[in-house]
Structure formats: structure tokens, C-alpha cells
All heavy atoms as an XYZ file, in Angstrom:
827
protein
N       6.970     -5.604      7.876
C       6.373     -4.310      7.626
C       5.079     -4.501      6.843
O       5.000     -5.323      5.944
C       7.334     -3.440      6.816
C       6.738     -2.104      6.436
S       7.952     -1.116      5.547
C       6.871      0.092      4.856
N       4.094     -3.757      7.219
C       2.863     -3.726      6.430
C       2.688     -2.309      5.895
O       2.988     -1.338      6.575
C       1.660     -4.123      7.283
O       1.442     -3.178      8.315
N       2.243     -2.205      4.662
C       2.027     -0.895      4.044
C       0.781     -0.987      3.178
O       0.657     -1.877      2.347
C       3.222     -0.484      3.200
C       3.058      0.884      2.547
C       4.288      1.228      1.701
N       4.125      2.490      1.038
C       4.533      3.661      1.500
N       5.120      3.718      2.665
N       4.357      4.770      0.814
N      -0.114     -0.076      3.416
C      -1.353     -0.014      2.662
C      -1.429      1.354      2.007
O      -0.925      2.332      2.552
C      -2.562     -0.218      3.582
C      -2.486     -1.521      4.344
C      -1.878     -1.585      5.592
C      -2.992     -2.688      3.797
C      -1.795     -2.776      6.283
C      -2.913     -3.886      4.478
C      -2.311     -3.924      5.727
O      -2.217     -5.112      6.398
N      -2.062      1.427      0.856
C      -2.231      2.713      0.166
C      -3.671      2.858     -0.275
O      -4.329      1.876     -0.625
C      -1.307      2.802     -1.049
C       0.145      2.948     -0.677
C       1.028      3.267     -1.870
O       0.507      3.529     -2.965
O       2.256      3.248     -1.681
N      -4.147      4.085     -0.222
C      -5.479      4.394     -0.722
C      -5.461      5.812     -1.266
O      -4.578      6.603     -0.941
C      -6.533      4.259      0.376
C      -6.404      5.269      1.518
C      -7.505      5.076      2.531
C      -7.435      6.137      3.629
N      -8.574      6.040      4.537
N      -6.407      6.105     -2.127
C      -6.575      7.453     -2.651
C      -7.765      8.099     -1.961
O      -8.778      7.436     -1.717
C      -6.818      7.435     -4.164
C      -5.579      7.012     -4.940
O      -4.465      7.229     -4.440
O      -5.734      6.457     -6.039
N      -7.615      9.367     -1.626
C      -8.693     10.104     -0.980
C      -8.692     11.531     -1.492
O      -7.632     12.137     -1.653
C      -8.520     10.080      0.534
C      -9.653     10.761      1.282
C      -9.553     10.535      2.779
O      -8.912      9.587      3.244
N     -10.186     11.399      3.534
N      -9.877     12.061     -1.745
C      -9.989     13.440     -2.208
C      -9.990     14.380     -1.009
O     -10.804     14.239     -0.095
C     -11.278     13.624     -3.036
O     -11.233     12.721     -4.135
C     -11.384     15.047     -3.555
N      -9.056     15.314     -1.031
C      -8.937     16.342      0.010
C      -8.852     17.674     -0.711
O      -7.992     17.863     -1.568
C      -7.682     16.136      0.891
C      -7.671     14.742      1.507
C      -7.593     17.212      1.967
C      -6.373     14.380      2.197
N      -9.722     18.586     -0.364
C      -9.750     19.913     -0.992
C      -9.837     19.839     -2.521
O      -9.208     20.619     -3.227
C      -8.535     20.751     -0.583
C      -8.493     21.050      0.899
O      -9.519     21.112      1.554
N      -7.295     21.207      1.431
N     -10.577     18.864     -3.029
C     -10.783     18.750     -4.472
C      -9.667     18.069     -5.232
O      -9.751     17.910     -6.451
N      -8.597     17.648     -4.568
C      -7.479     16.949     -5.212
C      -7.378     15.532     -4.678
O      -7.590     15.288     -3.489
C      -6.156     17.674     -4.951
C      -5.995     19.077     -5.516
C      -4.703     19.700     -5.004
C      -5.993     19.029     -7.032
N      -7.021     14.593     -5.547
C      -6.847     13.212     -5.117
C      -5.454     13.044     -4.528
O      -4.452     13.267     -5.202
C      -7.042     12.248     -6.298
O      -8.354     12.450     -6.828
C      -6.892     10.802     -5.855
N      -5.410     12.666     -3.259
C      -4.155     12.459     -2.537
C      -3.919     10.965     -2.360
O      -4.864     10.194     -2.178
C      -4.221     13.100     -1.155
C      -4.242     14.592     -1.175
N      -5.292     15.316     -1.676
C      -3.336     15.487     -0.760
C      -5.044     16.601     -1.553
N      -3.849     16.727     -1.005
N      -2.665     10.570     -2.384
C      -2.290      9.187     -2.074
C      -1.944      9.142     -0.595
O      -1.134      9.932     -0.101
C      -1.099      8.742     -2.917
C      -0.747      7.277     -2.724
C       0.239      6.788     -3.774
N       1.320      7.711     -4.019
C       2.535      7.610     -3.471
N       2.811      6.620     -2.663
N       3.464      8.489     -3.761
N      -2.558      8.220      0.118
C      -2.311      8.076      1.549
C      -1.716      6.700      1.794
O      -2.286      5.685      1.384
C      -3.615      8.245      2.357
C      -4.198      9.642      2.110
C      -3.362      8.015      3.840
C      -5.532      9.876      2.771
N      -0.573      6.663      2.441
C       0.087      5.406      2.804
C       0.046      5.284      4.325
O       0.229      6.274      5.038
C       1.529      5.397      2.310
N      -0.209      4.073      4.806
C      -0.236      3.854      6.244
C       0.088      2.397      6.522
O       0.048      1.558      5.627
C      -1.604      4.219      6.834
C      -2.747      3.383      6.319
C      -3.181      2.264      7.015
C      -3.382      3.695      5.122
C      -4.224      1.484      6.537
C      -4.427      2.931      4.641
C      -4.840      1.830      5.356
O      -5.865      1.060      4.884
N       0.436      2.108      7.760
C       0.738      0.730      8.114
C       1.584      0.657      9.367
O       1.504      1.518     10.240
N       2.413     -0.382      9.411
C       3.278     -0.603     10.576
C       4.643     -1.057     10.104
O       4.761     -1.920      9.242
C       2.691     -1.668     11.503
C       3.501     -1.856     12.737
N       4.553     -2.742     12.790
C       3.457     -1.250     13.931
C       5.105     -2.676     13.987
N       4.458     -1.782     14.702
N       5.661     -0.441     10.658
C       7.041     -0.810     10.398
C       7.652     -1.191     11.737
O       7.416     -0.508     12.740
C       7.791      0.373      9.778
C       9.223      0.020      9.452
O      10.071      0.197     10.367
O       9.502     -0.425      8.344
N       8.428     -2.247     11.780
C       8.977     -2.715     13.053
C       9.953     -1.716     13.665
O      10.143     -1.707     14.877
C       9.639     -4.081     12.880
C       8.662     -5.125     12.472
N       7.732     -5.658     13.330
C       8.424     -5.714     11.285
C       6.981     -6.525     12.701
N       7.387     -6.587     11.446
N      10.558     -0.858     12.872
C      11.516      0.122     13.394
C      10.837      1.397     13.889
O      11.215      1.937     14.921
C      12.543      0.469     12.318
N       9.843      1.891     13.160
C       9.247      3.191     13.520
C       7.830      3.084     14.062
O       7.245      4.073     14.466
C       9.250      4.166     12.322
C       8.424      3.625     11.162
C      10.662      4.502     11.902
C       8.220      4.613     10.026
N       7.253      1.898     14.093
C       5.899      1.717     14.616
C       4.851      2.043     13.567
O       5.082      1.915     12.366
N       3.688      2.471     14.014
C       2.612      2.826     13.095
C       2.971      4.110     12.366
O       3.598      5.002     12.941
C       1.298      3.013     13.854
C       0.814      1.735     14.473
C       0.842      1.547     15.847
C       0.338      0.697     13.681
C       0.405      0.370     16.408
C      -0.092     -0.491     14.242
C      -0.061     -0.651     15.611
O      -0.485     -1.822     16.159
N       2.566      4.205     11.089
C       2.876      5.410     10.326
C       1.733      5.779      9.406
O       0.924      4.930      9.018
C       4.170      5.240      9.521
C       4.062      4.226      8.413
C       3.628      4.605      7.144
C       4.375      2.907      8.623
C       3.517      3.682      6.119
C       4.277      1.967      7.609
C       3.848      2.357      6.354
N       1.659      7.072      9.076
C       0.703      7.615      8.107
C       1.460      8.651      7.288
O       2.205      9.465      7.844
C      -0.504      8.278      8.802
C      -1.373      9.018      7.798
C      -1.322      7.250      9.551
N       1.286      8.612      5.970
C       1.907      9.591      5.069
C       0.861     10.052      4.068
O       0.183      9.226      3.473
C       3.080      8.971      4.308
C       4.177      8.450      5.194
C       5.177      7.610      4.428
O       4.819      6.848      3.545
N       6.440      7.759      4.778
N       0.757     11.365      3.884
C      -0.155     11.919      2.884
C       0.673     12.603      1.814
O       1.474     13.500      2.114
C      -1.158     12.900      3.511
C      -2.076     12.143      4.471
C      -1.972     13.595      2.418
C      -3.217     12.941      5.017
N       0.486     12.147      0.578
C       1.184     12.712     -0.572
C       0.211     13.580     -1.347
O      -0.839     13.107     -1.786
C       1.711     11.604     -1.491
C       2.784     10.747     -0.870
C       2.459      9.657     -0.069
C       4.118     11.041     -1.092
C       3.445      8.877      0.497
C       5.117     10.250     -0.527
C       4.769      9.182      0.265
O       5.748      8.399      0.830
N       0.560     14.831     -1.532
C      -0.247     15.759     -2.319
C       0.191     15.668     -3.773
O       1.379     15.489     -4.051
C      -0.044     17.179     -1.779
O      -0.894     18.080     -2.424
N      -0.737     15.775     -4.735
C      -0.411     15.548     -6.152
C       0.822     16.278     -6.705
O       1.602     15.655     -7.401
C      -1.682     15.983     -6.879
C      -2.760     15.787     -5.890
C      -2.146     16.064     -4.550
N       1.070     17.539     -6.400
C       2.230     18.157     -7.049
C       3.589     17.790     -6.435
O       4.622     18.154     -6.969
C       1.976     19.654     -6.910
C       0.955     19.813     -5.857
C       0.246     18.507     -5.700
N       3.618     17.054     -5.317
C       4.879     16.798     -4.614
C       5.183     15.305     -4.544
O       4.282     14.485     -4.415
C       4.821     17.376     -3.191
C       4.421     18.827     -3.172
C       3.182     19.214     -2.680
C       5.265     19.809     -3.674
C       2.801     20.544     -2.674
C       4.889     21.146     -3.671
C       3.658     21.501     -3.175
O       3.282     22.821     -3.177
N       6.476     14.959     -4.597
C       6.906     13.566     -4.510
C       7.080     13.100     -3.071
O       7.104     11.907     -2.807
C       8.234     13.365     -5.249
C       8.086     13.516     -6.748
O       6.973     13.278     -7.251
O       9.063     13.882     -7.404
N       7.267     14.034     -2.151
C       7.477     13.696     -0.744
C       6.191     13.954      0.032
O       5.385     14.793     -0.355
C       8.612     14.539     -0.177
C       9.945     14.254     -0.837
C      11.060     15.111     -0.259
O      10.795     15.911      0.656
O      12.182     14.984     -0.738
N       6.000     13.244      1.145
C       4.781     13.452      1.925
C       4.688     14.897      2.441
O       5.695     15.477      2.858
C       4.911     12.495      3.095
C       5.990     11.545      2.736
C       6.853     12.218      1.727
N       3.477     15.454      2.411
C       3.284     16.791      2.986
C       2.921     16.679      4.458
O       3.154     17.608      5.230
C       2.219     17.604      2.215
C       2.724     17.977      0.833
C       0.893     16.887      2.135
N       2.369     15.546      4.853
C       2.080     15.270      6.267
C       2.543     13.851      6.548
O       2.229     12.927      5.808
C       0.570     15.395      6.584
C       0.310     15.069      8.048
C       0.045     16.774      6.248
N       3.313     13.706      7.634
C       3.843     12.399      8.019
C       3.705     12.220      9.515
O       3.919     13.157     10.283
C       5.339     12.337      7.703
C       5.701     11.502      6.538
C       7.207     11.425      6.363
O       7.850     12.467      6.213
O       7.706     10.302      6.356
N       3.372     10.998      9.927
C       3.371     10.663     11.346
C       3.945      9.262     11.486
O       3.660      8.367     10.688
C       1.958     10.664     11.944
C       1.948     10.070     13.338
C       2.289     10.852     14.426
C       1.673      8.722     13.541
C       2.341     10.312     15.697
C       1.728      8.174     14.803
C       2.055      8.966     15.881
O       2.127      8.420     17.136
N       4.767      9.069     12.511
C       5.149      7.720     12.919
C       5.390      7.734     14.415
O       5.595      8.790     15.012
C       6.363      7.186     12.140
C       7.613      7.983     12.350
O       8.099      8.033     13.503
O       8.121      8.554     11.376
N       5.316      6.543     15.022
C       5.431      6.445     16.481
C       6.807      6.831     17.001
O       6.931      7.259     18.150
C       5.107      5.019     16.937
C       3.630      4.697     16.861
O       2.813      5.637     16.834
O       3.290      3.497     16.831
N       7.835      6.709     16.190
C       9.184      7.018     16.646
C       9.492      8.510     16.613
O       9.957      9.083     17.588
C      10.212      6.254     15.796
C      11.674      6.409     16.199
C      11.910      5.894     17.612
C      12.570      5.666     15.215
N       9.200      9.172     15.489
C       9.566     10.582     15.320
C       8.404     11.550     15.506
O       8.608     12.757     15.550
C      10.184     10.806     13.934
C      11.465     10.045     13.738
C      11.509      8.950     12.903
C      12.618     10.411     14.410
C      12.683      8.237     12.719
C      13.801      9.700     14.243
C      13.829      8.610     13.397
N       7.176     11.052     15.555
C       6.022     11.930     15.746
C       5.606     12.601     14.444
O       5.783     12.061     13.360
N       5.077     13.808     14.555
C       4.531     14.533     13.402
C       5.612     15.304     12.667
O       6.442     15.959     13.295
C       3.449     15.511     13.845
C       2.197     14.828     14.268
C       1.803     14.567     15.541
C       1.193     14.301     13.405
N       0.599     13.900     15.524
C       0.206     13.728     14.238
C       1.032     14.241     12.025
C      -0.929     13.114     13.717
C      -0.102     13.632     11.520
C      -1.063     13.081     12.359
N       5.554     15.237     11.343
C       6.384     16.077     10.480
C       5.447     16.636      9.420
O       4.924     15.896      8.587
C       7.513     15.275      9.845
C       8.499     14.755     10.876
C       9.648     14.029     10.252
O       9.911     14.124      9.059
N      10.363     13.281     11.071
N       5.208     17.945      9.498
C       4.241     18.587      8.604
C       4.967     19.621      7.761
O       5.615     20.524      8.290
C       3.107     19.255      9.417
C       2.093     19.902      8.489
C       2.419     18.231     10.322
N       4.864     19.470      6.453
C       5.494     20.406      5.523
C       4.792     21.756      5.593
O       3.604     21.846      5.917
C       5.387     19.842      4.105
O       5.695     20.820      3.155
N       5.511     22.797      5.258
C       4.905     24.126      5.202
C       3.851     24.201      4.104
O       2.979     25.050      4.135
C       5.974     25.200      4.977
C       6.884     25.378      6.164
C       7.945     26.442      5.913
O       8.200     26.829      4.776
N       8.566     26.907      6.982
N       3.930     23.296      3.133
C       2.960     23.271      2.031
C       1.668     22.555      2.415
O       0.704     22.567      1.658
C       3.574     22.578      0.822
C       4.833     23.254      0.316
C       5.395     22.499     -0.867
N       5.766     21.126     -0.556
C       6.993     20.659     -0.525
N       8.004     21.461     -0.803
N       7.238     19.412     -0.254
N       1.630     21.914      3.569
C       0.463     21.135      3.973
C      -0.690     22.046      4.390
O      -0.483     23.125      4.940
C       0.825     20.220      5.134
N      -1.902     21.576      4.115
C      -3.089     22.317      4.536
C      -3.596     21.738      5.854
O      -3.246     20.613      6.243
C      -4.206     22.216      3.480
O      -4.646     20.851      3.409
C      -3.725     22.673      2.112
N      -4.425     22.491      6.531
C      -4.990     22.010      7.791
C      -5.885     20.796      7.556
O      -5.957     19.900      8.394
C      -5.757     23.129      8.499
O      -6.815     23.589      7.699
N      -6.551     20.736      6.422
C      -7.411     19.591      6.109
C      -6.577     18.321      5.925
O      -6.971     17.242      6.367
C      -8.239     19.882      4.849
C      -9.219     18.802      4.501
C     -10.295     18.657      5.560
C     -11.326     17.617      5.119
N     -12.241     17.270      6.199
N      -5.409     18.430      5.281
C      -4.531     17.269      5.128
C      -4.082     16.759      6.495
O      -4.066     15.558      6.750
C      -3.315     17.630      4.270
C      -3.652     17.894      2.817
C      -2.512     18.563      2.072
O      -1.694     19.273      2.662
N      -2.470     18.349      0.770
N      -3.731     17.682      7.380
C      -3.301     17.302      8.729
C      -4.461     16.670      9.496
O      -4.277     15.695     10.230
C      -2.750     18.523      9.468
C      -2.072     18.163     10.744
N      -2.720     18.204     11.948
C      -0.807     17.741     11.004
C      -1.889     17.827     12.902
N      -0.720     17.542     12.350
N      -5.653     17.200      9.309
C      -6.838     16.664      9.973
C      -7.122     15.226      9.517
O      -7.417     14.351     10.338
C      -8.033     17.560      9.646
C      -9.326     17.180     10.301
C     -10.437     18.129      9.879
O     -10.239     19.351      9.903
O     -11.509     17.609      9.509
N      -7.018     14.965      8.216
C      -7.236     13.613      7.679
C      -6.190     12.656      8.253
O      -6.517     11.540      8.667
C      -7.203     13.625      6.136
C      -7.139     12.210      5.570
C      -8.413     14.361      5.589
N      -4.935     13.065      8.302
C      -3.868     12.220      8.846
C      -4.097     11.944     10.333
O      -3.938     10.808     10.792
C      -2.507     12.873      8.630
N      -4.487     12.963     11.076
C      -4.743     12.803     12.516
C      -5.857     11.790     12.758
O      -5.752     10.940     13.643
C      -5.131     14.135     13.152
O      -4.081     15.050     13.084
N      -6.917     11.884     11.970
C      -8.037     10.955     12.132
C      -7.621      9.532     11.785
O      -8.002      8.586     12.477
C      -9.229     11.383     11.276
C     -10.466     10.542     11.515
C     -10.928     10.597     12.966
O     -11.058     11.667     13.544
N     -11.154      9.432     13.560
N      -6.808      9.359     10.758
C      -6.345      8.025     10.392
C      -5.460      7.433     11.487
O      -5.580      6.250     11.822
C      -5.613      8.058      9.049
C      -5.171      6.714      8.480
C      -6.334      5.728      8.376
C      -4.525      6.906      7.121
N      -4.592      8.234     12.090
C      -3.759      7.763     13.208
C      -4.657      7.310     14.356
O      -4.455      6.236     14.934
C      -2.771      8.857     13.672
C      -2.118      8.465     14.990
C      -1.717      9.114     12.614
N      -5.668      8.096     14.686
C      -6.601      7.722     15.764
C      -7.311      6.413     15.442
O      -7.462      5.547     16.306
C      -7.629      8.830     15.974
C      -7.084     10.066     16.633
C      -8.156     11.134     16.751
C      -7.568     12.443     17.217
N      -8.558     13.526     17.225
N      -7.749      6.271     14.181
C      -8.461      5.048     13.779
C      -7.552      3.821     13.831
O      -7.981      2.741     14.246
C      -9.039      5.204     12.372
C     -10.191      6.193     12.321
O     -10.737      6.552     13.386
O     -10.540      6.615     11.200
N      -6.303      3.979     13.431
C      -5.348      2.862     13.484
C      -5.123      2.448     14.930
O      -5.153      1.265     15.266
C      -4.023      3.235     12.799
C      -4.219      3.332     11.283
C      -2.932      2.229     13.141
C      -3.044      3.931     10.545
N      -4.905      3.416     15.797
C      -4.631      3.100     17.210
C      -5.868      2.557     17.923
O      -5.750      1.796     18.871
C      -4.057      4.307     17.920
C      -2.672      4.629     17.373
C      -1.931      5.597     18.228
C      -0.585      5.840     17.591
N       0.512      5.565     18.452
N      -7.064      2.936     17.459
C      -8.311      2.410     18.020
C      -8.669      1.060     17.401
O      -9.673      0.457     17.765
C      -9.443      3.407     17.800
N      -7.843      0.598     16.453
C      -8.008     -0.674     15.759
C      -9.291     -0.742     14.932
O      -9.864     -1.814     14.734
C      -7.917     -1.848     16.728
C      -6.566     -1.942     17.414
C      -6.423     -3.157     18.304
O      -7.334     -4.012     18.313
O      -5.401     -3.252     18.989
N      -9.743      0.400     14.423
C     -10.880      0.395     13.505
C     -10.400      0.373     12.059
O     -11.183      0.123     11.157
C     -11.802      1.611     13.731
O     -11.046      2.807     13.576
C     -12.414      1.576     15.119
N      -9.116      0.657     11.845
C      -8.472      0.511     10.543
C      -7.429     -0.586     10.702
O      -6.572     -0.514     11.578
C      -7.815      1.831     10.070
C      -6.984      1.606      8.823
C      -8.867      2.886      9.826
N      -7.500     -1.602      9.869
C      -6.641     -2.776      9.981
C      -5.232     -2.496      9.487
O      -5.045     -1.885      8.440
C      -7.244     -3.915      9.154
C      -6.366     -5.123      9.092
C      -6.354     -6.026     10.127
C      -5.547     -5.340      8.005
C      -5.537     -7.147     10.073
C      -4.724     -6.452      7.942
C      -4.723     -7.356      8.981
N      -4.251     -2.913     10.244
C      -2.875     -3.037      9.763
C      -2.381     -4.411     10.218
O      -2.873     -4.962     11.196
C      -1.926     -1.945     10.306
O      -1.776     -2.111     11.704
C      -2.436     -0.555      9.991
N      -1.408     -4.943      9.527
C      -0.931     -6.292      9.808
C      -0.459     -6.441     11.245
O      -0.634     -7.485     11.859
C       0.214     -6.646      8.859
C       0.747     -8.037      9.046
C       1.884     -8.324      8.095
O       1.955     -7.742      7.021
O       2.725     -9.164      8.456
N       0.127     -5.421     11.804
C       0.679     -5.486     13.156
C      -0.387     -5.883     14.176
O      -0.116     -6.560     15.150
C       1.287     -4.133     13.528
C       1.788     -4.029     14.936
C       2.979     -4.923     15.156
N       3.445     -4.783     16.518
C       4.173     -5.654     17.138
N       4.560     -6.738     16.529
N       4.556     -5.467     18.362
N      -1.625     -5.472     13.958
C      -2.684     -5.770     14.911
C      -3.140     -7.225     14.827
O      -3.799     -7.712     15.708
C      -3.878     -4.860     14.659
C      -3.586     -3.426     14.965
S      -4.990     -2.460     14.487
C      -4.215     -0.879     14.328
N      -2.812     -7.922     13.740
C      -3.295     -9.270     13.541
C      -2.178    -10.273     13.786
O      -1.750    -10.975     12.895
C      -3.865     -9.421     12.129
C      -4.592    -10.743     11.974
O      -4.992    -11.323     12.984
O      -4.727    -11.188     10.834
N      -1.698    -10.323     15.012
C      -0.621    -11.255     15.352
C      -1.134    -12.459     16.130
O      -0.368    -13.174     16.742
C       0.466    -10.534     16.155
C       1.191     -9.463     15.365
C       1.951    -10.078     14.225
N       2.536     -9.029     13.404
C       3.517     -9.219     12.578
N       4.039    -10.409     12.419
N       3.985     -8.234     11.860
N      -2.430    -12.694     16.099
C      -3.006    -13.870     16.727
C      -2.496    -15.097     15.957
O      -2.657    -15.174     14.742
C      -4.530    -13.785     16.658
C      -5.212    -14.967     17.328
O      -4.510    -15.921     17.738
O      -6.447    -14.924     17.454
N      -1.882    -16.069     16.643
C      -1.335    -17.233     15.934
C      -2.351    -17.982     15.066
O      -1.975    -18.636     14.104
C      -0.811    -18.126     17.068
C      -0.501    -17.184     18.169
C      -1.540    -16.090     18.056
N      -3.630    -17.878     15.392
C      -4.628    -18.549     14.560
C      -4.792    -17.870     13.208
O      -5.182    -18.502     12.238
C      -5.969    -18.598     15.284
C      -5.955    -19.531     16.484
C      -7.331    -19.672     17.098
O      -8.325    -19.392     16.413
O      -7.387    -20.072     18.256
N      -4.487    -16.568     13.120
C      -4.706    -15.811     11.892
C      -3.427    -15.440     11.146
O      -3.482    -15.044      9.994
C      -5.452    -14.508     12.201
C      -6.784    -14.768     12.844
O      -7.430    -15.762     12.556
N      -7.188    -13.886     13.726
N      -2.294    -15.533     11.808
C      -1.052    -15.037     11.229
C      -0.015    -16.146     11.205
O       0.393    -16.653     12.256
C      -0.553    -13.848     12.064
C       0.562    -13.103     11.423
N       1.867    -13.491     11.543
C       0.560    -12.001     10.647
C       2.642    -12.652     10.874
N       1.866    -11.736     10.322
N       0.415    -16.552     10.003
C       1.339    -17.675      9.855
C       2.645    -17.442     10.601
O       3.133    -18.337     11.296
C       1.616    -17.944      8.373
C       2.617    -19.069      8.082
C       2.092    -20.394      8.629
C       2.901    -19.163      6.606
N       3.235    -16.256     10.481
C       4.496    -15.973     11.175
C       4.358    -16.097     12.685
O       5.237    -16.637     13.357
N       3.250    -15.609     13.222
C       3.021    -15.710     14.667
C       2.817    -17.170     15.079
O       3.252    -17.594     16.148
C       1.820    -14.864     15.069
N       2.157    -17.944     14.222
C       1.929    -19.368     14.513
C       3.265    -20.117     14.550
O       3.513    -20.926     15.441
C       0.984    -19.965     13.476
C       0.583    -21.377     13.786
C      -0.580    -21.932     12.952
N      -0.571    -21.551     11.561
C      -1.474    -20.743     10.993
N      -2.436    -20.208     11.715
N      -1.410    -20.459      9.704
N       4.146    -19.847     13.598
C       5.465    -20.497     13.568
C       6.283    -20.087     14.779
O       6.899    -20.923     15.448
C       6.203    -20.165     12.253
C       5.478    -20.818     11.068
C       7.661    -20.604     12.318
C       5.963    -20.343      9.716
N       6.284    -18.786     15.085
C       7.032    -18.300     16.246
C       6.508    -18.910     17.540
O       7.290    -19.281     18.422
C       6.964    -16.777     16.311
N       5.197    -19.033     17.670
C       4.610    -19.617     18.874
C       5.007    -21.084     19.022
O       5.244    -21.567     20.129
C       3.090    -19.473     18.842
N       5.106    -21.793     17.891
C       5.499    -23.204     17.944
C       6.974    -23.353     18.297
O       7.359    -24.282     19.025
C       5.215    -23.873     16.603
N       7.817    -22.447     17.822
C       9.252    -22.536     18.069
C       9.665    -21.991     19.432
O      10.640    -22.457     20.011
C      10.023    -21.779     16.974
C       9.932    -22.363     15.572
C      10.629    -21.436     14.582
C      10.551    -23.747     15.524
N       8.925    -20.991     19.913
C       9.304    -20.333     21.173
C       8.104    -20.246     22.118
O       7.531    -19.169     22.315
C       9.818    -18.921     20.876
C      11.016    -18.887     19.960
S      11.490    -17.217     19.533
C      10.213    -16.781     18.371
N       7.707    -21.364     22.683
C       6.559    -21.303     23.585
C       6.872    -20.433     24.812
O       7.995    -20.441     25.312
C       6.333    -22.765     23.981
C       7.593    -23.463     23.654
C       8.283    -22.682     22.592
N       5.894    -19.684     25.235
C       6.072    -18.812     26.404
C       4.993    -19.095     27.415
O       3.952    -19.680     27.107
C       5.998    -17.323     26.005
O       4.726    -17.090     25.415
C       7.092    -16.955     25.030
N       5.232    -18.658     28.619
C       4.236    -18.801     29.676
C       3.964    -17.394     30.226
O       4.879    -16.610     30.398
C       4.755    -19.688     30.783
C       4.939    -21.126     30.352
C       5.409    -21.977     31.475
C       5.603    -23.403     30.971
N       6.095    -24.275     31.987
N       2.717    -17.111     30.477
C       2.359    -15.805     31.015
C       2.436    -14.735     29.948
O       2.329    -15.011     28.760
N       2.639    -13.513     30.384
C       2.736    -12.386     29.449
C       4.170    -12.252     28.965
O       5.075    -12.037     29.751
C       2.309    -11.067     30.115
C       0.849    -11.092     30.436
O       0.076    -11.793     29.787
N       0.452    -10.322     31.430
N       4.341    -12.403     27.672
C       5.698    -12.335     27.123
C       5.887    -11.055     26.366
O       5.009    -10.509     25.806
C       5.945    -13.516     26.191
């Protein structure tokens, strides 16, 4: 699993944004608004969008753009870097389980 966090100002408040890749749910984005402990906007490849009634349209817009950027590979997550030359786990797996063609 890869998980990255950053702070971003939305509507004048600093929000914590978590994103990355989990092997069970795929790519994910979560936006935490300052007064709440749970995400107000959530997306993952398995369950799709979950938007709290407390979420603003701007929060949803920021999350949507981040999902697009992740899928367009303009925002880095560990899942995208599985080239054996750059990723130790992929290099070990390639050495232990050689494949031919598209695996």
C-alpha cells in the first residue's frame, strides 16, 4: 500500500488530503475537513464515490481532479512505479518468477 498526505486550502480552510494505492481497493483519495475526523469526500476504485452531506462542491471538485491526475499518471503513487529497474519488490519478483509475454 502506498499512502501520501498533503495539506491544501479549500474555501479558506486547510484540509488534509490522503491519496495513494491499496492492493484491495485500488487507487483512493480522501479529503478531511478540519472539524471532522472522517473524510467528507472519499473515492476508491472498488466502492466509487462516497460524499458526506457536509461536503462542499469545491471539496468534491478537488477530489475529482486529484483522481483524474492519479489515473493520468501526472500525480505519482507507488503503484505506478512497478518497473523492476526502479522498484525493489518488482525486481525481486521478476527474478523469482520470470514470465514471457504479457503477464
